[in-house]
C-alpha positions in Angstrom: 2.5 10.1 -60.0 4.5 7.8 -57.7 7.1 9.3 -55.4 10.3 7.4 -54.7 10.7 6.0 -51.2 12.0 8.5 -48.6 15.0 6.3 -48.0 16.1 6.6 -51.6 16.3 10.4 -51.5 17.6 10.8 -48.0 20.9 12.6 -47.9 23.9 11.0 -46.1 24.6 12.4 -42.6 26.6 15.6 -42.6 30.4 15.3 -42.4 33.1 17.9 -42.8 34.6 15.7 -45.6 31.8 16.5 -48.1 32.8 19.6 -50.1 29.2 20.8 -50.5 28.5 20.5 -46.8 31.7 22.4 -46.0 30.9 25.2 -48.5 27.3 25.6 -47.2 28.6 25.5 -43.6 31.0 28.4 -44.3 28.2 30.4 -46.1 25.6 30.0 -43.4 28.2 30.8 -40.7 29.0 34.0 -42.6 25.3 35.0 -42.5 25.7 35.5 -38.7 27.7 38.6 -39.3 25.5 41.7 -39.9 28.4 43.3 -41.9 28.4 40.4 -44.3 24.7 40.8 -44.8 25.2 44.4 -45.5 28.0 43.5 -48.0 25.6 41.1 -49.8 22.9 43.8 -50.0 25.3 46.4 -51.3 27.3 44.2 -53.7 24.5 41.9 -54.9 21.2 43.8 -54.4 19.4 41.9 -57.2 20.0 38.6 -55.3 18.1 40.0 -52.4 15.3 41.5 -54.5 16.5 45.1 -54.0 15.6 47.3 -56.9 18.1 50.0 -57.7 15.6 51.8 -59.9 11.9 52.5 -59.7 11.4 52.1 -63.4 9.3 49.0 -63.0 5.8 49.8 -64.3 4.3 46.6 -62.9 3.4 46.8 -59.3 3.0 43.1 -58.8 6.5 42.1 -57.6 5.6 38.4 -57.2 5.2 38.0 -61.0 8.0 40.3 -62.0 10.7 39.4 -59.4 14.2 38.8 -60.7 14.6 35.0 -61.3 18.0 35.2 -59.5 16.3 36.7 -56.5 13.7 34.0 -56.5 16.4 31.3 -56.8 18.4 32.8 -54.0 15.3 33.0 -51.8 14.6 29.4 -52.5 18.2 28.5 -51.7 18.0 30.4 -48.4 14.8 28.5 -47.6 16.5 25.2 -48.4 19.5 26.1 -46.2 17.2 27.1 -43.3 15.1 23.9 -43.6 18.0 21.7 -42.7 20.5 23.9 -40.8 17.8 24.4 -38.1 17.8 20.7 -37.3 20.0 19.6 -34.4 21.8 17.1 -36.7 23.2 20.0 -38.8 23.1 22.8 -36.2 25.7 21.0 -34.1 28.3 22.1 -36.7 27.6 25.8 -36.4 30.0 27.8 -34.3 27.4 30.5 -33.6 24.1 28.7 -34.0 21.9 31.3 -32.4 23.1 34.1 -34.6 23.3 32.0 -37.7 19.8 30.5 -37.4 18.4 34.0 -36.5 19.9 35.4 -39.7 18.6 32.5 -41.8 15.2 32.9 -40.2 15.1 36.7 -41.0 16.3 36.1 -44.5 13.2 34.0 -45.2 11.2 37.2 -45.2 11.1 39.3 -48.4 10.7 42.6 -46.5 13.9 41.8 -44.5 15.8 40.9 -47.6 14.8 44.3 -49.2 15.4 46.3 -46.0 18.8 44.8 -45.2 20.5 47.4 -47.5 19.5 50.2 -45.0 22.2 51.0 -42.5 19.6 51.3 -39.7 18.7 47.7 -40.2 22.3 46.6 -39.9 22.8 48.8 -36.8 19.6 47.3 -35.4 21.1 43.8 -35.9 24.3 44.8 -34.2 22.4 46.6 -31.5 20.5 43.5 -30.6 23.8 42.0 -29.6 24.1 38.9 -31.7 26.2 37.0 -29.2 29.4 35.4 -30.5 29.6 32.9 -27.6 26.2 31.2 -27.9 26.5 27.5 -27.5 24.6 24.7 -29.3 22.1 24.6 -26.4 21.1 28.2 -27.3 19.9 27.2 -30.7 16.7 28.8 -32.1 13.7 27.5 -30.2 15.9 26.1 -27.3 17.6 29.3 -26.1 16.8 31.0 -22.9 13.5 32.8 -23.0 14.9 36.1 -21.7 17.7 36.4 -24.2 15.4 35.2 -27.1 12.8 37.7 -26.0 15.3 40.5 -26.0 16.5 39.6 -29.5 12.9 39.3 -30.8 12.1 42.7 -29.3 15.2 44.2 -30.9 14.2 42.7 -34.3 10.8 44.4 -34.1 12.1 47.7 -32.8 14.9 48.1 -35.3 13.4 46.8 -38.5 10.2 48.9 -38.2 8.5 47.5 -41.3 5.4 46.2 -39.6 6.4 42.5 -40.1 6.9 40.2 -37.2 10.5 39.3 -37.8 10.9 38.0 -34.3 8.3 35.2 -34.6 9.5 31.6 -34.4 8.9 29.1 -37.1 
């Protein structure tokens, strides 16, 4: 069970000339907009693991989850894993809001709850700033602003999860 050397599988550095990079940049940038998150939840609830009916007779969601929802969650994890690195985050126009949305979307409870208008209002109410610079990326932002956003996450989502925790 030999693994190929790390250099053989390493992706080329990000550039705006690669179509996949550009497509993913546009998508993750869209996630910074709470109204876009709401649109995804309403238009594509199955992708976020939102059940429109309570017909499911199996209570174990992990085993019966929609394969599309599992694939989308894995895709979001993949996106978050590299967009949070400075090499990629430098291309984000709103890195704080984008990385915050990607971080929250890692949580199943948030993906399920995003369909609720109160959650969207909570995201808007936390004041996702549109003028955050690259220096205010997740983990390197000012403590006061980050603390306010984290408190807002916890106050408005009200599902018992710690959505404001850093990864």
